[in-house]
C-alpha positions as CSV (number, residue, x, y, z in Angstrom):
1,X,9.8,57.6,5.3
2,X,9.8,56.6,1.6
3,X,6.5,55.7,-0.1
4,X,6.6,53.7,-3.3
5,X,3.4,52.8,-5.0
6,X,2.8,51.2,-8.4
7,X,-0.5,51.9,-10.1
8,X,-1.3,49.8,-13.2
9,X,-5.1,49.4,-13.5
10,X,-8.2,51.3,-12.6
11,X,-11.6,50.0,-13.6
12,X,-14.6,52.2,-13.4
13,X,-17.9,50.3,-14.3
14,X,-20.6,52.5,-15.7
15,X,-24.0,52.7,-14.4
16,X,-27.2,52.0,-16.4
17,X,-27.1,55.4,-18.0
18,X,-23.8,54.6,-19.6
19,X,-24.6,51.2,-21.0
20,X,-25.1,52.5,-24.5
21,X,-21.6,53.9,-24.6
22,X,-19.6,51.2,-22.7
23,X,-20.0,48.4,-20.2
24,X,-16.8,49.4,-18.5
25,X,-13.9,51.9,-18.6
26,X,-10.4,50.8,-18.1
27,X,-7.7,53.4,-17.5
28,X,-4.2,52.1,-17.5
29,X,-2.0,54.7,-15.8
30,X,1.2,52.8,-14.9
31,X,2.8,55.3,-12.5
32,X,5.8,54.7,-10.3
33,X,6.1,57.2,-7.5
34,X,8.9,57.1,-5.0
35,X,9.2,60.3,-2.9
36,X,10.1,61.5,0.6
37,X,7.0,62.0,2.8
38,X,7.2,65.3,4.6
39,X,5.4,66.3,7.7
40,X,3.1,69.3,7.4
41,X,0.2,70.5,5.3
42,X,0.1,72.6,2.1
43,X,0.0,76.3,2.4
44,X,-2.8,77.4,0.1
45,X,-2.4,80.4,-2.3
46,X,-5.2,83.0,-2.5
47,X,-5.3,83.1,-6.3
48,X,-8.1,85.6,-6.4
49,X,-5.8,88.2,-4.8
50,X,-3.0,87.7,-7.3
51,X,-2.2,89.4,-10.6
52,X,-1.8,87.3,-13.8
53,X,2.0,87.4,-13.5
54,X,1.8,86.4,-9.8
55,X,-0.6,83.5,-10.5
56,X,1.7,82.2,-13.2
57,X,4.7,82.2,-10.9
58,X,2.9,80.4,-8.1
59,X,1.0,77.9,-10.2
60,X,1.9,74.2,-9.6
61,X,2.6,72.3,-12.7
62,X,1.3,68.7,-13.2
63,X,4.9,67.8,-14.1
64,X,6.2,69.4,-10.9
65,X,3.5,67.8,-8.8
66,X,4.3,64.4,-10.1
67,X,7.7,64.6,-8.2
68,X,6.4,66.4,-5.1
69,X,4.7,65.4,-1.9
70,X,1.4,66.6,-3.3
71,X,1.5,64.0,-6.1
72,X,1.6,61.0,-3.9
73,X,-1.0,58.4,-5.1
74,X,-3.4,57.7,-2.3
75,X,-5.3,54.6,-1.3
76,X,-8.3,55.8,-3.3
77,X,-6.6,54.8,-6.5
78,X,-6.6,51.1,-5.5
79,X,-8.9,48.9,-7.6
80,X,-12.4,48.4,-6.0
81,X,-12.0,51.2,-3.4
82,X,-14.7,53.3,-5.1
83,X,-18.4,52.6,-5.8
84,X,-20.1,54.5,-8.5
85,X,-23.4,56.0,-7.1
86,X,-24.4,58.6,-9.7
87,X,-23.4,59.6,-13.2
88,X,-24.6,61.3,-16.4
89,X,-22.9,59.9,-19.5
90,X,-24.9,62.3,-21.8
91,X,-25.8,59.5,-24.1
92,X,-29.0,60.9,-25.4
93,X,-29.8,61.7,-29.1
94,X,-28.2,64.7,-30.7
95,X,-30.0,67.9,-30.0
96,X,-31.7,66.5,-26.9
97,X,-32.1,68.6,-23.8
98,X,-30.4,67.5,-20.5
99,X,-31.9,64.9,-18.3
100,X,-34.3,66.8,-16.1
101,X,-34.3,64.0,-13.6
102,X,-30.6,64.8,-12.9
103,X,-30.3,68.5,-13.7
104,X,-32.1,71.8,-13.3
105,X,-31.3,75.2,-14.7
106,X,-30.5,78.4,-12.9
107,X,-31.6,81.2,-15.2
108,X,-31.3,84.9,-15.3
109,X,-29.0,87.7,-16.2
110,X,-28.5,89.8,-13.1
111,X,-24.7,89.4,-12.9
112,X,-24.7,86.6,-10.3
113,X,-22.9,88.8,-7.7
114,X,-19.8,88.8,-10.1
115,X,-21.0,91.4,-12.7
116,X,-21.2,88.6,-15.2
117,X,-22.5,89.6,-18.7
118,X,-24.5,86.5,-19.8
119,X,-28.1,85.6,-19.4
120,X,-28.4,82.0,-18.4
121,X,-31.2,80.2,-20.3
122,X,-32.8,76.8,-20.3
123,X,-32.8,76.6,-24.1
124,X,-31.3,73.8,-26.1
125,X,-29.3,76.4,-28.0
126,X,-27.3,76.9,-24.8
127,X,-27.4,73.3,-23.4
128,X,-27.9,70.1,-25.4
129,X,-26.6,66.6,-25.9
130,X,-24.3,66.1,-29.0
131,X,-22.3,63.0,-29.9
132,X,-22.2,61.7,-26.3
133,X,-21.3,65.0,-24.8
134,X,-23.1,67.8,-22.9
135,X,-22.5,71.1,-24.7
136,X,-22.8,74.3,-22.7
137,X,-22.7,77.0,-25.4
138,X,-22.1,80.7,-24.8
139,X,-23.4,82.9,-27.6
140,X,-23.1,86.5,-28.4
141,X,-26.7,87.5,-28.9
142,X,-29.0,90.1,-27.4
143,X,-31.4,88.5,-24.9
144,X,-33.5,89.9,-22.1
145,X,-31.3,93.0,-21.9
146,X,-28.0,91.1,-22.0
147,X,-25.6,90.7,-24.9
148,X,-24.7,87.1,-24.3
149,X,-26.5,83.9,-23.5
150,X,-25.2,80.7,-21.8
151,X,-26.3,77.9,-19.4
152,X,-25.8,77.0,-15.8
153,X,-26.8,73.5,-14.7
154,X,-27.4,72.4,-11.1
155,X,-28.2,69.1,-9.4
156,X,-29.8,70.8,-6.5
157,X,-32.8,68.9,-5.2
158,X,-32.1,66.0,-7.6
159,X,-28.7,64.8,-6.5
160,X,-26.9,66.0,-3.3
161,X,-24.0,64.1,-1.7
162,X,-21.8,64.4,1.4
163,X,-18.3,63.0,0.7
164,X,-17.0,61.0,-2.2
165,X,-15.2,61.5,-5.5
166,X,-16.7,63.9,-7.9
167,X,-15.2,63.9,-11.4
168,X,-15.9,65.3,-14.9
169,X,-14.1,64.8,-18.2
170,X,-14.3,68.0,-20.1
171,X,-12.9,70.1,-22.9
172,X,-13.0,73.8,-21.9
173,X,-13.2,76.8,-24.1
174,X,-10.6,79.5,-23.9
175,X,-10.7,83.2,-24.8
176,X,-10.9,86.6,-23.2
177,X,-13.9,86.9,-20.9
178,X,-14.8,83.2,-20.8
179,X,-15.2,81.5,-17.4
180,X,-16.1,77.7,-17.4
181,X,-16.5,76.1,-14.0
182,X,-17.2,72.7,-12.4
183,X,-18.1,73.1,-8.7
184,X,-20.1,72.2,-5.6
185,X,-22.3,74.2,-3.2
186,X,-23.7,73.2,0.2
187,X,-27.4,72.3,-0.1
188,X,-28.2,74.5,3.0
189,X,-27.4,77.7,1.0
190,X,-31.1,78.8,1.1
191,X,-31.1,78.7,4.9
192,X,-27.6,79.8,5.9
193,X,-26.6,81.7,2.7
194,X,-23.1,81.8,1.1
195,X,-20.3,81.4,2.2
196,X,-21.6,79.7,5.3
197,X,-22.9,76.8,3.1
198,X,-19.5,76.1,1.8
199,X,-18.2,76.0,-1.8
200,X,-15.8,73.6,-3.5
201,X,-14.5,74.8,-6.9
202,X,-13.2,71.6,-8.6
203,X,-12.2,73.5,-11.8
204,X,-12.3,77.1,-12.8
205,X,-10.6,78.7,-15.8
206,X,-10.5,82.2,-17.1
207,X,-9.6,83.8,-20.4
208,X,-6.6,82.1,-22.1
209,X,-4.5,81.5,-19.0
210,X,-2.2,78.5,-18.9
211,X,-3.5,77.4,-15.5
212,X,-6.8,76.2,-14.0
213,X,-7.7,76.9,-10.4
214,X,-9.2,75.0,-7.4
215,X,-10.7,76.8,-4.5
216,X,-12.4,76.2,-1.1
217,X,-14.7,78.9,0.3
218,X,-16.3,79.0,3.7
219,X,-17.1,81.5,6.5
220,X,-14.1,83.7,7.1
221,X,-12.1,82.2,4.1
222,X,-13.9,83.2,0.9
223,X,-13.3,85.3,-2.3
224,X,-9.8,86.8,-1.9
225,X,-9.3,84.9,1.3
226,X,-10.2,81.5,-0.1
227,X,-8.0,78.5,0.0
228,X,-6.8,78.1,-3.6
229,X,-4.2,76.7,-5.9
230,X,-3.5,76.9,-9.6
231,X,-2.0,74.1,-11.7
232,X,-0.5,74.1,-15.2
233,X,0.2,71.4,-17.7
234,X,3.8,70.4,-18.8
235,X,5.1,73.1,-21.1
236,X,2.2,75.3,-20.2
237,X,0.1,73.3,-22.6
238,X,-3.4,74.8,-23.3
239,X,-6.0,73.2,-21.1
240,X,-8.5,73.8,-23.9
241,X,-6.6,71.8,-26.5
242,X,-8.0,68.5,-25.4
243,X,-10.2,66.7,-22.8
244,X,-9.0,66.5,-19.2
245,X,-10.3,64.7,-16.1
246,X,-11.0,67.1,-13.3
247,X,-11.8,65.6,-9.9
248,X,-12.1,66.2,-6.2
249,X,-11.9,63.6,-3.4
250,X,-13.8,64.9,-0.4
251,X,-13.6,63.0,2.9
252,X,-14.5,64.1,6.4
253,X,-11.1,65.6,7.2
254,X,-9.8,66.8,3.8
255,X,-10.6,67.8,0.3
256,X,-8.1,66.8,-2.5
257,X,-8.0,68.2,-6.0
258,X,-6.8,66.3,-9.1
259,X,-6.1,66.8,-12.8
260,X,-5.9,63.6,-14.9
261,X,-5.6,61.6,-11.7
262,X,-2.6,63.6,-10.4
263,X,-3.1,65.1,-7.0
264,X,-2.0,68.8,-6.9
265,X,-3.7,70.4,-3.9
266,X,-5.1,69.4,-0.5
267,X,-6.9,71.3,2.2
268,X,-7.6,69.6,5.5
269,X,-9.5,70.4,8.6
270,X,-6.2,71.2,10.3
271,X,-5.6,74.1,7.9
272,X,-8.5,76.1,9.3
273,X,-7.4,79.3,10.9
274,X,-8.3,79.9,14.5
275,X,-12.0,80.6,14.9
276,X,-12.9,79.4,11.4
277,X,-15.3,76.5,10.8
278,X,-14.8,73.4,8.6
279,X,-18.3,73.4,6.9
280,X,-17.8,70.5,4.6
281,X,-19.9,68.1,6.6
282,X,-23.2,68.0,4.8
283,X,-24.5,67.3,1.3
284,X,-23.4,69.5,-1.6
285,X,-24.9,69.7,-5.1
286,X,-23.1,69.9,-8.5
287,X,-22.9,72.9,-10.8
288,X,-21.6,73.2,-14.4
289,X,-21.6,76.6,-16.0
290,X,-20.0,78.7,-18.7
291,X,-19.9,82.4,-17.6
292,X,-19.1,85.3,-19.8
293,X,-17.4,88.3,-18.3
294,X,-17.3,89.1,-14.6
295,X,-15.0,90.7,-12.0
296,X,-12.4,88.0,-12.4
297,X,-11.9,87.4,-16.1
298,X,-13.1,90.8,-17.4
299,X,-15.2,91.3,-20.5
300,X,-14.8,89.6,-23.8
301,X,-13.0,91.5,-26.5
302,X,-12.6,91.4,-30.3
303,X,-10.4,88.3,-30.0
304,X,-13.0,86.2,-28.2
305,X,-14.6,83.6,-30.5
306,X,-18.3,82.9,-30.2
307,X,-20.1,80.6,-29.9
308,X,-17.8,79.2,-27.2
309,X,-18.5,75.6,-26.0
310,X,-17.8,73.7,-22.8
311,X,-17.9,70.0,-23.8
312,X,-18.6,67.5,-21.0
313,X,-18.0,63.8,-21.7
314,X,-19.4,62.7,-18.4
315,X,-19.9,63.5,-14.7
316,X,-19.5,60.7,-12.1
317,X,-19.7,60.5,-8.4
318,X,-18.3,57.7,-6.3
319,X,-18.2,56.8,-2.6
320,X,-15.2,55.3,-0.9
321,X,-15.7,51.9,0.7
322,X,-13.3,52.4,3.5
323,X,-14.0,55.9,4.8
324,X,-15.5,56.5,8.3
325,X,-17.9,59.4,8.1
326,X,-17.6,61.7,11.1
327,X,-18.7,65.3,11.6
328,X,-16.6,68.3,12.3
329,X,-19.0,71.2,12.6
330,X,-19.0,72.9,16.0
């Protein structure tokens, strides 16, 4: 069966917090996609278990994805299918702290179960508003027994959502030992612990690699066994060279990952191995952080430039008007 879809216009109307910046955002994408629809689901790649060379060879490129089954535009791209329910446009005055009605801080420097090297603070030197962006800044400085500081923001207890489109337009830092991330955690983590709560990694990047990664963690499929896929830009362009839009569309039966509105990875309830639970059926909260060091990227070296900054233009969450919300936990 051949699927042909023409996308020309997508209008995203900002909420009240974004009025100072814009009344509306119009993205013209004009994409013609004609592909063969194949039966079957994507086989995820466990990127945590791969070496750098193996990751590079298995990474999907945005250019490749645009001509593959994975890149098929979906109904969610049709105008008016999405309703904006929460956003932060980071429109405060320069030097202002983050909006405490929307974000909290996780602080500390105990390694975060990954042997990370930073101490996360709630100081404006590590997290502040600047020119309409949120800046998360990693600094090389001695603090509370650690040699680096940074910030880790969470919406836990302030905004938690089951299903929808979660997106952030960001410019990521690159360099040995740097680990920026945009992700979601189940809000029941305090009662059931991780990974039973579920984790959706919308964007993770380490060091100066040409690819970013998306991952899905849950009971029996976490860490090296997680569902995951890397994606590169055409010509292995540096993800840190400019802003990109990172998004996930999470519905009852599936989680889909996008870069710049191109779909490159999907995990569905049918991909669950025998005896494993699909735990993405309850509210999750948002996390934004810039880690330094850790088991995955390794430590910074003499080439790493500090301060290193993760710049976030906005974070937005939408719900889909046409989804039927059913539960799958057993």
